[in-house]
Every structure is written in structure tokens, then in C-alpha cells.
C-alpha positions in Angstrom: 138.3 94.3 86.4 136.6 95.2 83.1 133.2 96.7 83.5 130.3 97.3 81.0 127.7 100.0 81.7 124.5 100.0 79.6 123.0 103.4 78.8 124.1 106.9 77.7 122.8 109.7 79.9 123.7 111.8 82.9 122.8 109.0 85.2 125.2 106.6 83.5 128.0 109.3 83.6 127.5 109.6 87.4 127.6 105.8 87.8 130.8 105.6 85.8 132.5 108.4 87.7 131.7 106.5 91.0 132.8 103.1 89.7 136.1 104.6 88.5 137.1 105.2 92.2 137.6 101.5 92.7 141.3 100.7 92.1 140.5 97.3 90.8 138.7 98.8 87.8 141.0 98.8 84.8 138.5 99.5 82.0 134.9 100.7 81.7 133.0 100.3 78.4 129.7 102.3 78.0 127.1 101.1 75.5 126.4 103.5 73.8 127.6 106.3 76.1 127.8 109.9 74.9 130.3 112.6 74.0 130.9 113.5 77.7 131.0 110.0 79.0 133.9 109.4 76.5 136.2 111.3 78.9 135.7 108.6 81.6 134.9 105.4 79.7 135.3 103.8 76.3 132.1 104.4 74.4 130.8 101.6 72.1 128.2 102.2 69.4 125.8 99.6 70.7 122.2 100.7 71.6 120.8 100.3 75.1 118.1 98.0 73.8 120.4 95.9 71.5 120.7 93.0 73.9 122.1 90.5 71.4 125.0 92.9 70.6 125.6 93.6 74.3 125.9 89.9 75.0 128.3 89.4 72.1 130.4 92.4 73.2 130.6 91.1 76.8 131.8 87.7 75.7 134.4 89.0 73.2 135.8 91.5 75.6 135.9 89.3 78.7 133.7 91.6 80.8 133.8 90.9 84.5 130.7 92.8 85.6 127.9 94.7 83.9 125.6 97.5 85.1 122.3 97.8 83.3 121.1 101.3 84.1 118.0 102.3 82.0 114.5 101.0 82.3 114.0 99.7 78.7 116.8 97.2 78.6 115.9 96.0 82.1 112.3 95.4 81.1 113.4 93.7 77.9 115.6 91.2 79.9 119.1 92.5 79.4 120.1 91.2 82.9 118.7 87.8 82.1 120.6 87.5 78.8 123.9 88.9 80.0 123.8 86.8 83.2 123.0 83.7 81.1 126.2 84.5 79.0 128.2 84.2 82.2 128.6 87.9 83.1 127.2 88.9 86.5 125.0 92.0 86.4 123.7 94.8 88.6 120.0 95.3 88.0 116.7 93.3 88.2 115.8 90.6 85.8 112.7 91.1 83.5 110.3 89.4 86.0 111.3 91.9 88.7 111.6 95.0 86.4 107.9 94.7 85.7 107.4 96.7 88.9 108.2 99.8 86.8 107.4 98.4 83.3 103.7 98.0 84.3 102.0 100.6 86.5 99.0 98.3 86.7 101.2 95.5 88.1 102.7 97.8 90.7 99.4 99.2 91.8 97.9 95.7 92.1 100.9 94.6 94.1 100.5 97.4 96.6 96.8 96.7 96.9 97.4 93.0 97.5 100.1 93.5 100.2 98.7 96.6 101.9 101.4 99.0 100.8 100.1 102.6 101.1 99.4 104.2 97.7 96.7 106.3 96.0 93.3 104.8 95.3 93.1 103.8 91.6 91.4 101.9 88.8 92.9 100.4 85.6 91.3 100.4 82.2 91.9 98.8 78.8 88.8 100.3 77.2 88.7 104.1 76.5 84.9 104.4 76.9 84.9 102.6 80.2 87.7 104.9 81.5 85.8 108.0 80.5 82.7 106.7 82.1 84.6 106.1 85.3 86.0 109.7 85.2 82.4 111.0 85.4 82.3 109.6 88.9 85.5 111.3 90.0 86.6 114.6 91.3 89.4 116.8 89.9 92.3 117.1 90.0 93.0 113.5 89.1 96.0 111.6 87.7 96.1 109.6 84.4 99.0 107.3 83.8 100.0 105.2 80.8 100.6 101.7 82.1 103.9 101.1 80.3 107.3 102.9 80.0 107.1 106.4 78.5 110.5 108.0 79.2 109.2 109.3 82.5 106.5 111.4 80.8 103.5 109.1 80.8 101.8 110.8 83.7 99.2 113.6 83.3 97.8 115.5 86.3 94.5 116.7 85.0 93.0 119.8 86.6 89.5 119.1 85.2 87.6 115.9 84.3 87.4 117.1 80.7 91.2 117.4 80.7 91.5 113.8 82.1 89.3 112.5 79.4 91.5 114.2 76.8 94.5 112.5 78.4 92.8 109.1 78.2 92.0 109.6 74.5 95.5 110.8 73.8 97.0 107.7 75.4 94.6 105.0 74.4 93.4 106.1 70.9 96.0 108.6 69.7 98.9 106.5 71.0 100.9 109.4 72.2 103.0 106.9 74.2 102.7 104.0 71.7 101.6 100.7 73.2 102.4 101.9 76.7 99.0 103.6 76.6 97.0 100.4 75.8 96.2 100.3 79.5 95.8 103.3 81.7 95.7 103.8 85.4 93.4 106.5 86.8 94.3 107.4 90.4 93.4 109.9 93.1 95.5 113.1 93.3 97.6 113.1 96.4 99.0 116.2 98.1 102.2 116.8 100.1 106.0 117.0 99.6 107.5 114.5 97.1 110.5 112.5 98.0 112.7 110.2 96.0 114.4 107.4 97.8 116.8 105.1 95.9 117.7 101.9 97.6 120.1 99.1 97.2 118.6 95.6 97.6 119.7 92.0 97.1 116.2 90.6 97.3 116.3 90.2 101.1 118.0 93.2 102.6 117.1 96.8 101.5 119.4 99.7 102.3 118.0 103.2 101.4 120.3 105.8 100.0 120.2 109.4 101.0 116.9 111.0 100.1 116.5 113.5 97.3 114.1 116.0 95.7 113.5 116.3 92.0 112.3 119.4 90.2 110.1 118.1 87.2 108.7 121.3 85.8 110.6 123.1 83.0 110.4 126.6 84.5 111.0 128.4 87.8 108.3 128.2 90.5 107.3 124.7 89.2 105.7 126.2 86.2 105.7 125.0 82.6 105.7 121.5 81.1 106.7 118.3 82.9 110.2 117.2 82.1 112.5 114.3 82.9 113.9 116.5 85.7 115.5 120.0 85.8 117.5 119.5 88.9 117.8 117.8 92.2 119.0 118.3 95.8 119.9 115.8 98.5 119.1 115.2 101.2 115.4 116.1 101.1 114.6 118.1 104.3 111.0 116.9 104.3 112.2 113.3 104.8 112.9 113.1 108.5 114.3 110.2 110.5 110.8 109.4 111.9 109.3 109.3 108.4 112.2 107.2 107.2 111.4 104.6 109.8 107.7 104.6 108.8 108.7 104.1 105.2 111.0 101.2 106.0 108.3 99.4 108.0 105.3 100.1 105.8 106.8 100.5 102.3 110.4 99.4 101.7 110.6 96.0 103.4 107.0 95.1 102.5 107.7 95.8 98.8 110.9 93.6 98.8 109.0 90.8 100.6 106.0 91.1 98.3 108.2 90.8 95.2 109.9 87.7 96.7 106.6 86.2 97.5 105.4 86.8 94.0 108.4 84.8 92.6 110.0 88.1 91.4 112.9 88.7 93.8 114.3 92.2 93.1 118.0 92.8 93.0 119.7 96.1 92.1 118.4 99.6 92.7 114.7 100.0 93.6 113.5 103.6 93.4 110.7 104.7 95.6 108.8 107.8 94.5 106.9 108.9 97.6 104.3 111.5 98.6 104.3 112.6 102.2 100.5 113.1 102.6 98.6 114.3 105.6 97.7 110.6 106.1 101.3 109.4 106.0 103.8 108.5 103.3 102.4 106.8 100.1 104.0 105.4 97.0 103.5 107.4 93.8 105.7 105.1 91.7 108.4 102.6 91.6 111.4 102.6 89.3 113.4 99.5 88.7 116.7 101.5 88.5 118.6 104.6 89.5 116.7 107.8 88.9 117.8 110.5 86.6 118.8 113.2 87.8 118.6 111.9 91.4 121.6 109.7 90.8 123.7 112.8 90.1 123.2 114.1 93.7 123.0 110.7 95.6 126.2 109.1 94.3 128.5 112.1 95.0 127.5 111.7 98.7 128.3 107.9 98.8 131.5 107.3 100.8 131.5 103.5 100.4 132.7 101.8 97.2 129.9 101.6 94.7 131.2 98.5 92.8 131.5 96.5 96.1 127.9 97.4 97.0 126.6 96.5 93.5 128.3 93.2 93.6 126.8 92.5 97.0 123.3 93.1 95.6 124.1 90.5 92.9 125.7 88.0 95.3 123.1 88.3 98.1 125.6 89.7 100.6 124.3 93.2 101.1 123.6 92.7 104.8 127.4 92.2 105.3 128.4 95.2 103.2 129.2 98.8 104.3 126.9 101.4 102.7 127.9 104.8 104.1 126.8 108.3 102.9 128.3 111.7 103.8 126.5 114.0 106.2 126.8 116.8 103.7 124.5 117.9 100.9 124.5 118.0 97.1 122.8 120.0 94.3 122.5 119.3 90.6 121.4 122.0 88.2 120.3 120.6 84.8 121.4 122.8 81.9 119.0 122.1 79.0 118.4 123.2 75.4 116.0 126.1 75.2 112.6 124.7 74.2 113.0 121.4 76.1 110.8 119.3 76.6 109.2 120.4 73.3 111.2 121.4 70.2 114.8 122.5 70.5 117.9 123.0 68.4 121.0 120.8 68.6 124.6 121.0 67.5 125.9 123.9 69.7 129.5 123.6 71.0 129.8 123.1 74.8 132.8 124.6 76.6 133.5 124.0 80.3 136.2 125.2 82.7 138.3 122.4 84.2 136.7 123.0 87.5 133.1 122.7 86.2 133.9 119.7 84.1 135.1 117.8 87.1 131.7 117.6 88.7 129.4 117.9 85.6 127.6 114.9 84.3 126.9 114.9 80.6 123.5 113.7 79.4 122.9 114.9 75.8 126.1 115.6 73.9 128.2 114.1 71.1 131.9 114.4 70.2 132.5 115.7 66.7 135.9 116.7 65.4 137.2 116.9 69.0 134.4 119.3 70.0 131.5 118.5 72.4 128.2 119.4 70.8 124.7 119.5 72.3 122.5 116.6 71.1 119.7 116.4 73.6 117.1 118.3 75.6 118.8 117.8 78.9 122.4 118.5 78.1 124.4 118.6 81.4 123.9 118.2 85.1 126.2 120.6 87.0 126.7 119.2 90.5 128.2 120.4 93.7 128.6 119.0 97.2 129.1 120.9 100.4 128.7 120.6 104.2 125.1 122.0 104.0 122.4 122.4 101.4 122.6 126.2 101.1 126.3 126.0 100.3 125.8 123.1 97.8 123.1 125.1 95.9 125.3 128.2 95.8 128.3 126.3 94.6 126.3 124.5 91.9 125.1 127.8 90.5 128.6 129.2 90.7 129.9 126.3 88.6 127.2 126.9 85.9 129.1 130.2 85.2 131.9 128.0 83.9 129.7 126.2 81.3 128.8 127.7 78.0 126.7 126.7 75.0 124.2 128.6 72.8 120.6 128.1 73.6 121.3 127.1 77.2 118.5 127.2 79.7 118.3 126.2 83.3 116.0 126.9 86.3 117.2 129.4 88.8 115.4 128.0 91.8 116.6 124.5 92.3 116.5 123.7 96.0 114.6 126.8 96.8 111.6 125.0 98.3 114.0 122.8 100.3 115.8 125.8 101.8 112.4 127.3 102.8 111.6 124.1 104.6 114.9 124.1 106.5 114.5 127.8 107.4 110.9 127.1 108.2 
């Protein structure tokens, strides 16, 4: 089989490494890919949002199956266009991808179908939003309605800070048109959990839970990032909580989307908060999370391609989806200064051992050398029988990776270990 994967980050690298395990896969093309992905797939210089060129490439190269990984092309209808060209796809169509592309849509969906989430209001007028804030207590959460590379959420510690966030989004356009509408919602407390799930629009099968670490610095300090590391499974997500989530969140969401005429197929990501009043939805993503994918897929024992095809074909209920009982840890090695300004172009060297389980996010190949080209550069990942061992091994592997200006958190998984030792 010839496969085409849309995207070019660490998530896509993890997906490709998993797809390669299927003996029927003879070739994988990644559009556009990156310098590290080039070791596992043929990278093609076609952008993730260039849907017309993707369709042309799929036809000309007799692609058998396509995986659309990032949010932007999903929201823009890449699955719709590629499927219409005769190539089956993993991922939701544009009508279903709106569950991530519009926070206002997702919040209204949850309100309509009684799915637990934070109380909220939506605004398209800046003055009205600020007037509403005068009736609120801090801290409070301000979200840009549209896609913003995972950074369109501000947790304001004061009402004045919340008003500044509203002005920045709606008037200063810090997230472009994504801030034309804002969602203001109550601040929830409790452990956060990420649960990715496979679904064919009827059946939903959650993957192993994970915990992301969003802040740039140790002890959850510093700026919000796209994720500085992950662990799986998440110790706060017990079997009892998983059952509650299935009954009150996962199945109701899949059924709600079907009822709305937007059946969801692919990977639906549930960002949850385990509040004192029970689990609630913080956000939905219409695709694999990054860097959650980098710890979830290494624990998958079943064949990824078979599962993906089952979500497309509507046969997920009859397909084996099995995960290891072990644990995984991913330490993101970033460029110093990320998520603000940082320098690029430093050579990356890795031992063979480290390279085998490292997912490349921001690097280019130039004259045979791998050079840094992004804020998040690599995800160094390890699996083990238990979480403590996985964390220890991931950090040991970072010793085999070198590039100037490298920065990474030293406490990935620390909070999870404390919970286990509790």
C-alpha cells in the first residue's frame, strides 16, 4: 500500500513510525514532512493547507490511503476533497472538524446535549465582552473562537487582564480572524487529562490517557507552549473516572455530532478537567494531539493502519484496539527562547539509540545535516514497564541528543509520580 500523511511535525513522525510497522505498507509520502521525518518517509514539498496540490499528488501517485493529521487542513476540508478524488482518508470532514475549529460551536453543542463543561458566554462585540467581564470573578478564561496553533487560550488572573486579552484578540487581532469571536468561561480546577479516541461515528474507543505539560519552564512556570512533554497513562484518570467519561462525555459527544448531521470519524481528542464536581470538557480537538501522540502510539500494540481504516469504513466495533500495560514519557527538546523569539539553524546530532525513539518536530535537512528550524525541535520518547522507569529512560536518552541552544524541562512526569506515590 502507498500512504500519504499530511503534516510535518512530531505528531506526524510518530504516526508514520507506527504506520511503518504494517508489512503491507510499501511507501509513505509525507506532505510536507520535515528533515527528521525524511528518515522514515518520502517528504514532498506540498504545504499542509495546499489541498489542491495534495489531491493532484494523490491521483498522480496512486495513493491507497491518506492520513490528514493537523487541524487546519481538516477544518479546510482536506478529507472532503481527497475522498472525493477517490482516496479514502483518516480524519473528519470539514462539517465534523468544526468541533475544534469553532470553540463557540463546541460549547453550544455541549450545552444543548448536556455534556459537562465550564459555564460560558460567547461574544462578537468587544465592548459587550468587557461589560460582561465586570460581572465575573477572576481567574477567568478567555478563548479565541477559531484555530490559533493551540495558543488561543488565556487564563486571566484579574478582570483587567481578561479585558486586555479580549482587546488583544478582538481588536489587535493577535490570532487573526480566529479572534473575531471570543468565548469567556469559568475557571475550572483539578487535574487535566488528555484522552485521544478512535471513532467511526458510531463506536468510540478511547486510547490510553496522557498528561501534557504546557508551560515552558519547570514547576509549570513561564509562558504557555504547544506542549513541553507528556506522560502516559495519566494516574489521575482511574477506571471509575474512565467509565463516567464514557457515559457522560465520550458517547454523548459522538451521538450529538451524528444527530447534528456531522458524524465524526477519525481521532477525537477530549481535553478534560477532573473537577471536584466530576470530569468536564475543557476542549475538543479534531485530531491527534501533539505531543500526546508521541506517548500514546508507542503503547499501541494493535496495528494502527488497520484501526484507521476501520474508522473510515465504519467497522471499528469489530477491530482490535489493544494498548500495552506499560508507560511512556516524551521530553520535548526546544530552542531556547521558545515560545517567544529563538534562533534556528543549529546542527542536531543523535546517538543511534536516541534517534530510534525520537520524533522530530522542527528540523530541516541541509547538505546532509539535520538543523533546527522550529521552537519545539524534538520529542525524546521512552517506554517502560512503569512510569518512573519510562521517565528515567527518556531523560537518559536526552543525553544522546545535542544541538546548540537546546532547552527542555527537567520535571516532565513529576506531578504524575507524586500522585502515584501519594
